[in-house]
RORO-391728 format. One line per 8 residues: number of its first residue (from 0); for each residue x, y, z of N, C-alpha, C. Coordinates in Angstrom, 1 decimal. Layout:
NUM	X Y Z X Y Z X Y Z ~ ...
END
This chain:
0	-18.0 -1.5 15.7 -17.0 -2.3 15.1 -16.4 -1.6 13.8 ~ -17.3 -0.9 13.1 -16.8 -0.2 11.9 -15.8 0.9 12.3 ~ -16.1 1.6 13.4 -15.2 2.6 13.8 -13.8 2.1 14.2 ~ -13.8 0.9 14.8 -12.6 0.3 15.2 -11.8 -0.1 14.0 ~ -12.4 -0.6 13.0 -11.7 -1.0 11.7 -11.2 0.3 11.1 ~ -12.0 1.3 11.0 -11.5 2.6 10.3 -10.5 3.4 11.1 ~ -10.4 3.2 12.4 -9.4 4.0 13.1 -8.2 3.1 13.6 ~ -8.2 1.8 13.3 -7.1 1.0 13.8 -5.7 1.5 13.3
8	-5.6 2.0 12.1 -4.2 2.4 11.7 -3.7 3.6 12.6 ~ -4.6 4.5 12.9 -4.2 5.6 13.8 -3.9 5.1 15.2 ~ -4.8 4.3 15.7 -4.6 3.9 17.1 -3.3 3.0 17.2 ~ -3.1 2.1 16.3 -1.9 1.3 16.4 -0.7 2.1 16.2 ~ -0.7 3.0 15.3 0.5 3.9 15.1 0.8 4.7 16.3 ~ -0.2 5.1 17.1 0.0 5.9 18.3 0.6 5.0 19.4 ~ 0.2 3.7 19.5 0.7 2.8 20.5 2.2 2.5 20.1 ~ 2.4 2.2 18.8 3.8 1.8 18.4 4.7 3.0 18.6
16	4.1 4.2 18.3 4.9 5.5 18.5 5.5 5.7 19.9 ~ 4.9 5.0 20.9 5.4 5.2 22.2 6.7 4.4 22.5 ~ 7.0 3.5 21.5 8.2 2.7 21.6 9.3 3.5 20.8 ~ 10.1 4.2 21.4 11.0 5.1 20.7 12.0 4.4 19.9 ~ 12.1 3.1 20.0 13.1 2.3 19.2 12.5 2.1 17.8 ~ 11.2 2.3 17.6 10.6 2.0 16.3 10.8 3.3 15.4 ~ 11.4 3.1 14.2 11.6 4.2 13.3 10.3 4.9 12.9 ~ 10.4 6.2 12.7 9.2 6.9 12.3 8.7 6.5 10.9
24	9.5 6.0 10.0 9.0 5.4 8.7 8.1 4.2 9.0 ~ 8.4 3.4 9.9 7.6 2.2 10.2 6.2 2.7 10.8 ~ 6.3 3.7 11.6 5.0 4.3 12.1 4.2 4.8 11.0 ~ 4.8 5.5 10.0 4.0 6.0 8.9 3.4 4.9 8.1 ~ 4.1 3.8 7.9 3.6 2.6 7.2 2.3 2.1 7.9 ~ 2.5 2.0 9.2 1.3 1.5 10.0 0.1 2.4 9.8 ~ 0.4 3.7 9.9 -0.7 4.7 9.9 -1.3 4.8 8.5 ~ -0.5 4.5 7.4 -1.0 4.8 6.1 -1.3 3.5 5.2
32	-1.2 2.3 5.8 -1.3 1.1 5.0 -2.6 0.8 4.4 ~ -3.7 1.5 4.8 -5.0 1.4 4.1 -5.3 2.5 3.3 ~ -4.4 3.5 3.1 -4.7 4.6 2.2 -4.6 4.1 0.8 ~ -5.2 4.9 -0.1 -5.2 4.5 -1.6 -4.8 5.8 -2.4 ~ -4.1 5.6 -3.5 -3.6 6.8 -4.2 -4.7 7.7 -4.7 ~ -5.9 7.2 -4.9 -7.0 8.0 -5.4 -7.8 8.7 -4.2 ~ -7.3 8.5 -3.0 -8.0 9.2 -1.9 -9.1 8.4 -1.2 ~ -9.4 7.2 -1.7 -10.5 6.4 -1.2 -10.2 5.6 0.1
40	-8.9 5.6 0.5 -8.5 4.8 1.6 -8.9 5.4 3.0 ~ -8.4 4.8 4.0 -8.7 5.3 5.4 -7.4 5.1 6.2 ~ -7.3 5.8 7.3 -8.2 6.6 8.0 -8.4 8.1 7.6 ~ -7.4 8.6 6.8 -7.4 10.0 6.5 -7.8 10.3 5.0 ~ -8.0 9.4 4.2 -8.4 9.6 2.8 -7.3 10.4 2.1 ~ -6.0 10.0 2.3 -4.9 10.6 1.7 -4.8 10.3 0.2 ~ -4.4 11.2 -0.6 -4.2 10.9 -2.0 -2.7 10.5 -2.2 ~ -2.3 10.2 -3.5 -1.0 9.7 -3.8 0.1 10.6 -3.4
48	-0.1 11.9 -3.5 0.9 12.9 -3.1 1.1 13.1 -1.6 ~ 0.1 12.6 -0.9 0.2 12.8 0.6 0.8 11.5 1.3 ~ 0.7 10.4 0.7 1.1 9.1 1.2 2.7 9.1 1.1 ~ 3.3 8.7 2.2 4.8 8.7 2.2 5.3 7.7 1.2 ~ 6.5 8.0 0.7 7.1 7.1 -0.3 7.2 5.7 0.2 ~ 7.7 5.5 1.4 7.9 4.1 1.9 6.5 3.4 2.1 ~ 5.5 4.2 2.5 4.2 3.6 2.6 3.6 3.2 1.3 ~ 3.9 4.0 0.3 3.5 3.7 -1.1 4.0 2.4 -1.6
56	5.3 2.2 -1.3 5.9 0.9 -1.7 5.3 -0.2 -0.9 ~ 5.0 -0.1 0.3 4.4 -1.1 1.1 3.0 -1.4 0.6 ~ 2.2 -0.4 0.3 0.8 -0.6 -0.2 0.8 -1.4 -1.5 ~ 1.7 -1.1 -2.4 1.8 -1.8 -3.7 2.3 -3.3 -3.4 ~ 3.3 -3.4 -2.5 3.8 -4.8 -2.2 2.7 -5.6 -1.6 ~ 1.9 -5.0 -0.7 0.8 -5.7 -0.1 -0.3 -6.1 -1.1 ~ -0.6 -5.2 -2.1 -1.5 -5.6 -3.2 -1.0 -6.7 -4.0 ~ 0.3 -6.7 -4.3 0.9 -7.8 -5.1 0.7 -9.1 -4.4
64	1.1 -9.1 -3.1 1.0 -10.3 -2.3 -0.4 -10.8 -2.2 ~ -1.4 -9.9 -2.0 -2.8 -10.3 -2.0 -3.3 -10.9 -3.3 ~ -2.9 -10.3 -4.4 -3.2 -10.7 -5.7 -2.7 -12.1 -6.0 ~ -1.4 -12.3 -5.6 -0.8 -13.6 -5.8 -1.5 -14.7 -5.0 ~ -1.8 -14.4 -3.8 -2.5 -15.4 -3.0 -3.9 -15.8 -3.6 ~ -4.6 -14.7 -4.0 -5.9 -15.0 -4.7 -5.8 -15.8 -6.0 ~ -4.7 -15.7 -6.6 -4.5 -16.4 -7.9 -3.7 -17.7 -7.7 ~ -3.5 -18.1 -6.5 -2.7 -19.4 -6.2 -1.3 -19.3 -6.7
72	-0.7 -18.2 -6.7 0.7 -18.0 -7.1 1.1 -18.5 -8.5 ~ 0.2 -18.4 -9.4 0.5 -18.8 -10.8 1.1 -17.6 -11.5 ~ 2.1 -17.9 -12.3 2.8 -16.8 -13.1 1.9 -16.4 -14.3 ~ 0.9 -17.2 -14.6 0.0 -16.8 -15.7 -0.7 -15.6 -15.4 ~ -0.8 -15.2 -14.2 -1.5 -14.0 -13.8 -0.7 -12.7 -13.9 ~ 0.6 -12.8 -14.4 1.5 -11.6 -14.4 0.9 -10.4 -15.1 ~ 0.4 -10.7 -16.3 -0.2 -9.6 -17.2 -1.4 -9.0 -16.5 ~ -2.3 -9.9 -15.9 -3.5 -9.4 -15.2 -3.1 -8.6 -14.0
80	-2.1 -9.0 -13.3 -1.6 -8.3 -12.1 -1.1 -6.9 -12.5 ~ -0.3 -6.8 -13.5 0.2 -5.5 -14.0 -0.9 -4.6 -14.4 ~ -1.9 -5.1 -15.2 -3.0 -4.3 -15.6 -3.8 -3.8 -14.4 ~ -4.0 -4.7 -13.4 -4.7 -4.3 -12.2 -4.0 -3.2 -11.5 ~ -2.7 -3.3 -11.3 -1.9 -2.3 -10.6 -1.9 -1.0 -11.4 ~ -1.8 -1.0 -12.7 -1.8 0.2 -13.5 -3.1 0.9 -13.4 ~ -4.2 0.1 -13.4 -5.6 0.6 -13.4 -5.8 1.3 -12.0 ~ -5.3 0.7 -10.9 -5.7 1.2 -9.6 -4.6 2.0 -8.9
88	-3.4 2.0 -9.4 -2.3 2.6 -8.6 -1.4 3.6 -9.4 ~ -1.6 3.8 -10.7 -0.7 4.6 -11.5 -1.1 6.1 -11.3 ~ -0.9 6.6 -10.1 -1.1 8.0 -9.8 0.0 8.5 -9.0 ~ 0.5 9.7 -9.3 1.6 10.3 -8.5 2.8 9.5 -8.4 ~ 3.4 9.4 -7.2 4.6 8.7 -7.0 4.4 7.2 -7.1 ~ 3.2 6.7 -7.1 2.9 5.3 -7.3 3.2 4.9 -8.7 ~ 3.2 5.8 -9.6 3.5 5.5 -11.0 4.9 4.8 -11.2 ~ 5.9 5.4 -10.6 7.2 4.8 -10.7 7.3 3.5 -10.0
96	6.6 3.3 -8.9 6.6 2.0 -8.2 6.0 1.0 -9.1 ~ 4.9 1.3 -9.8 4.2 0.3 -10.6 5.1 0.0 -11.8 ~ 5.8 1.0 -12.4 6.8 0.7 -13.5 7.9 -0.2 -13.0 ~ 8.4 0.0 -11.8 9.5 -0.9 -11.3 8.9 -2.3 -11.0 ~ 7.7 -2.4 -10.5 7.1 -3.6 -10.2 6.8 -4.4 -11.5 ~ 6.4 -3.7 -12.5 6.1 -4.4 -13.8 7.5 -4.9 -14.4 ~ 8.5 -4.1 -14.3 9.8 -4.6 -14.8 10.3 -5.8 -14.0 ~ 10.1 -5.8 -12.7 10.5 -6.9 -11.9 9.7 -8.2 -12.2
104	8.4 -8.0 -12.4 7.6 -9.2 -12.6 7.8 -9.8 -14.0 ~ 8.0 -9.0 -15.0 8.0 -9.4 -16.4 9.4 -9.9 -16.8 ~ 10.4 -9.5 -16.0 11.8 -10.0 -16.4 12.1 -11.3 -15.9
END
């Protein structure tokens, strides 16, 4: 079961890749959605500079959504959310994404 979890991004991106109507950027997002900028993600352990720009945005958006769900959508968590994102994602191209996210949340 662990192997299935760790390989599902690759397997699903290969299946979706057979549908030529699906844009390659979408396939990259599917393949890279569990990667992390520090290289601790899976399936390939990619670092911030290896993860595609669009996948980077998706990863941060997913983290924001998960954080808001865990905090019951209260705006009181804004500062905590920004601190969490900066602590975990301010590497490489993710840095600009976090800056834009902070600006959007705090304005």
